[in-house]
Steps between C-alpha positions, in 0.01 A plus 500: 500500500689240685368145511669301782384140503612269779828355384685405810836453347488735187627377173791256501721772355431728791568211745826410343603864495423540865678177601799506270742603782379207721702374799680172538423237755842498671580502861482857622806675643491836665741778531488776755174499701246742367315735736176363630189577290225725632213304653218411269262663739672832451464469119131416539440806709648716229211403265221743583245666272274727715156556349150634554184385325151599431201373301277695276115460519517309169731235648833620365771418756777762506845448664750791543871477584698818531862506379645849437836389357409609149220719360317194350193301575440140409139431388404139510150356432445133564183325392383174648477328159747260339510201272355283789168685451472414134238240409578223245502636150616846622865428589721802446222751569653669804825560320335612179300749696813637672614602150165661414531719817797683325307607200314801640176565675192721457651816638860420399487344154798381321811327642528494866877555496488836311367725794729319746811526294431878466555522881793278532336193646726204557418127549182524307364145447243242593527132573261195524546199722295210600361703794484876394547765240697810595581836338761734621707806425734725701438865438648835605309630800360775291342257265311300762165649401556404132582140594201470728272645233635241246475211735148595615385556145591156385343352813169669464473625144660249268238302306402783272855524372548128416441448133512194281833628353646541846410148586630356169834692526563396856390147436778481230754665732428236775518220253848616394596528862399142532697401194801685632496287815433174311791580267752474779684181589295299751228755420211252501565354840277769669192331344601147595580586855161642598302265291687206647479604859134601525181324381307650201287794619722576799525880557878480477495242221570720205759764418438874535578556131218268402429311178497630150151368441353670807679829407355467142152442642501811722226736392436866579208407707707247698779750596239771597338243723836417655554862580153543666549170699844560640614868473289675767671705762375249773711237327820704515780626717668830434846570651666842499864481618757785500483876536133512619314499834174343591310828522609598153431156363149478653388828338637411163384141488158601601491770228590258221367159615213594734236524240568156335221267598573175665491191281452127563750366745714235327443173677817293501455130419461274803833478675661214321676245712841447339422236244651166580566281194374151542850375429828614344443648153766525237525646146778552249501760238754581222628846422797647313701546818860431575457300820233293669300672772335308778216666702313368813203709624268465790189690585544643860344762735505860419582836653281484793569151617711427813737289285575779252821632663631145564441394136684821396794402711492143371527620142787731588699223674436246233565715198482880562833580671830513330601225745183307459487118515411465131792724407746331732408141388352504150707787355822527691558163669371226274491719190172355371330829419609838361235677721250406757257697709185494718237762544182557692243726326223595761174630358179606658335160534774258441872480406721301257825339620744425226842324469688507174827375343652547160687176421871533429552403129612135483343397828199270511188699592369199690798517734440869564135445560564227747766705676265799519234283674762365738606843611142603566442176689808560711389857580158360599671255729750725667379856451729806466765602733465805723769672310329428161181660641685803635689553175180486285307731739788750507541508131120547443454780755803677356362487157156628621675795663654608175183442294297722719700814430280568205146629572342329198577311185496115491626447854506809711313598814167552325513138368566365862203699645263408209585135511432483868169675476374300198623154593496510877278793612792667657736750331755414773495133411871536384599539866319179583678324214839616610429413865384154403807459279738607796318259724569192296695211643635178353206317657235730368648493142533121509134454614360722237702339221383164633139594481520610138788366315421136577188532279517393134672746277457591128818450305576654162819415296578722204753319271694609185326442176273654240228694695179299550228625279249724667192662340577852625829520304295560188446863415159557339465714185551867578183716532536876471340691776301788342617854592273722704486868569699632794306440826314800648405586854157352579484557869431812700763500765697799355848507364800300623657694783778733419842470681665761701876544495673160570777519757854478364706196572707507813791272408723419794842660511773273361846506676823352384795380694766233475612193684863474619602327177335764278183319413237777456187478721187672358239546773146620556301479831140383505343413833156372392601140581780362718675341212839554328542430128835508334646420163868418434515603138789383274590667160452171327157379369406279210735711283789366707424133418777309344492484117494139395384395841166675530338401828821530713366805683163340590670178622738712710215669669308178548807359676556802722289365795604134453746546788765732622846435655334454844129414438323237291209598290265344748657703786457813290137425413404420860674801631317728260171353594568540879563874435215549259757611242466475126831490313480468108686563182403687184625569158403796264674588177758720682508399872522190716349524844506332832198626706405493868171566664494445880304631801719777640503323835711230328719739291826392645462135457330535159788720369741242621343222297466729202863599509614139552317401169646789309867457618540126570300288253652145512354375159508140629568243235260261667199734415619637162358203289158531677472873453623475144228235431247747637615777275504265194146399578399861529651565162296209362186648662572839345507327155140391549381845613394767257671774689799287566542434127460862400730627772787306331446615143402865536823623668706364211275688263521833695856498623705275268864458599470701819505397874127540510455214234621276784151514642415133435272386781687269731787447251629269235424142605818360352712764668324467842552121481875547467548768768742415785547628847803694374277691249274612781779610727660689218174683429445578864850640549486711177153654557350446847772699682514807720651734236197430282243540785274760637254447796149657484303500826156600613444458876320635803842509670724797480786527256762485771371175635454340156848596388664373815328166458596470134854618557562226760399226244620654171737787577820283480406321183770532236504416127772270359593433144389686184136627479275407216420748218204569272541670163216668316513639149435872459170422328288187488290410187226240481511242216294574185128479534362143483271251671648205681228247557571246776292189435333396813231238432171484709498875551148645528662850508802662322735721695621794283798705609677762310792722573749745354791715623413871539839657518428591856678389819361450849718779610330744268203711599213258400224700663381658174466169316341335801233774513439457128469124530246524777225531242653243259626194693522571868227384728135398451393807308789475243366494141655158435323334785167676444500386148593143529322441833218741538410544129593172333501280810780288355718530806501516882749770505757684271789736590789691351780661704854612500715213647740723699859376538806706577631494142182446294139566519318294225136524444322165556141397436328194630167366405356148573216457250260221397661274246260572207560875522883488513557668163229757538630581846856562378365713226287705749811537723716642214214726373422628847861608565536649159179692523593641840834621359338654184135569439358449848751646745442551871191708575495789744271284727744216488790733581320647794407153633864388473629811695226474763559126539876545528489766762196407715600139524845556661383468869327177417799367295734552793287402791714205617866465599550253209377768265758747642773230484437427132497878417830551672666222299342626174617858563862365559495284190368775274732760647214714626525709821370351821217757518388413147145407610473784742535744213344303211172688518663810379659315207159346400335837502764651280439256213279586200299263279704596196821435677405150625347399167815609319717299731301185446502565127880498505518186709279239353398387157272194448656440160828422671365260758591138512229261616482163679185290490455188710221279376395207297670550161248309299224729609700825540747514206241547230371804685857649506616426143298798355628769748795608280782381738723196465381217720738247650367192682691344793377192682477567871755217559761704307471822703741399780858615476677699237419252217147640465617862419265621213681519169510797283252503213328177588163461340 
């Protein structure tokens, strides 16, 4: 279950990834005038979620939104209980209980995921925040009764199913989730930020994940009392969004929820006035990071305050836009930071406003800190410009339009309605938010910022060094959780509802045409939102990176929007924002992409910008040094991250000597440091060219219109010079089995990754092995996850899947585990795979579940335009017909259990897998030495570049 704590800027690695192609602070020049953007008011009017609501006699509030675009319904239950309700000594309870809610109820014992996966549910999850706990799933319309039965059973009939073992297992899972977050670079800042900003005992003064001591102290009586106090129907909001009407919803909800008695109504803590510090507060902490991070944070008003929209705009102008003031000055102009951002996080009773900068290596952090303060002070003095306000509002509304295409999940229409109902007493509050956003002026933003950002702030600096000691890094001695008999039904509500026939997927028709120069255009029409999404896909990818100069491809992409022949990067960024357009780059193993998402009202102007970036990148020398420094800092950050380290070593073990072994994070630092503008131009001319391109489009506009717009901008584009080539061997073999241990001190967890070549290619028919792997490594119910997470509670989540590339499909396993169980976990992974391939093959029940899940989930999997766009690209890459997903149900139903098991048996062999372990060698190596595989130890600092390639036979 997802745990999403408030981290306004994400990890530094994510920040650097997002900001790597930053824009320079040069005087802007413009080319031909772009068509005028559609008025913001028109975009705001496009955001509409009609709904009806009713309340049961027990107090359950129900909101219904009808959307017939697909035969699916989002079911979302929000409880008015979060970490702000936790008393001292019980931190982490709300989140711990969220986990317990997935372990079965009195009338539906066992894992909550099993009956939902049988019907093809998608987006099955739960999250906890300061303010609430929610549970959600999107199910085929025919499975709505089953989903409502399950949700109502855990609302009204749970306590009899919670056992001591359930509590002990989920406690261990949550503690490994906590360790997993702590184990990341800058991972401990989340605790410092809330503890430094709020006084002891403040409702928002501790993290949602809680403390290890409080989690250890949770008793069975405690958690059952938590349920009785907070999980009554009168403390919840139920949203049904999708293929359902209010009459149907009322009858079904009354049937399943009506008999649940009301419980105590959670009383929120007294509305806290944003806590003002008595004066500026500052702390410094050390961590094994590559660059210093400086964070300032203020407590400010929350969602329902009149200043909320203005603070949102202030954050966007300061550090949220691609053309933000922080970017233009700190990153691009004065080159003091490699990234800088600002964010406003509104919550029910207050908000947090944060500014952050990652200091450029070699720059005095005190200088950056002083300059950050000066920029905030200048903003408070002058306020934003009208154009800055308009650009931020347009970009935000455009993003909201795209996000509301989904009925559920983490951010769809059900979420908007539930948030409004729970936090503001109005499901339509999203309209008020957008209206308030559109009404902002420079004066209103300046006034709100002046009211709140002139107050004392809390500052945290995280500097490179050995991580400061903290008690929770210690893993207590392992305690086995006694096994218990399979749970039985203890309630009297009858069986879980059966499911009628689930409607087949209606995948949109895919059409193909060409531009005047022969570029193929692959198109599908979806009119659920007035948005066009397009991808210019080049036959390049990581496999096309330059041998001996790894990182050339990424630096080329990072420089694409640093300016064109007629527009500076600032001009490009501002033009995108005025249009509400998002233009980005991407790199998979086989393809390099330049993507466009734009409100269709601004399609002509958005396409002009997109095409200008593709055709006319200037690669200005004046910005190359800065962008190169950003990439080098990102590489250094990757070398402090468990996943970043493993991602450099495993490809060389799985695909030695092939183009896929070039997958080395952001590149070889020595090579990147030496790259010149000429290297980038040569790469762009060899690979990012029209004869290597295809265009994929999903739009509400008809094909003829889309083609005409694209043809005007790209139809006369001609390739010059020789094209790049990629050469793959006929077969790819992994290196011999071994363990490469990357020594990363101060690691409370170890990251285990294993991989091997299977002899398969992405263009092969992988459906049989994917079905067989459903019960082994794919998804929550896979045996590997159920063993290490739900049985042994050594991990927060484990998975094994085929990594599908055009010319190879290796099998890859990933398992972050607590450090003291590294060796036993690796043993369990190897044994689990071996048993599945020999003595404990796929059962008939597992096979049926895989087929049912695969066929019944199709409508949910392809609900949005982006889902369709991704499928169109995958079909093309893997040489499948355009109607592949429209016909896949027949292929699923033709498979047999023996057939899929035999296919998997031929493909994978745990005895041939090579393993990478990232952890503290002094603690981990003794656990690995007895496993019968050679163990090679590599210090984390040696992983960068080709010099760290594992050597054959190392012990």
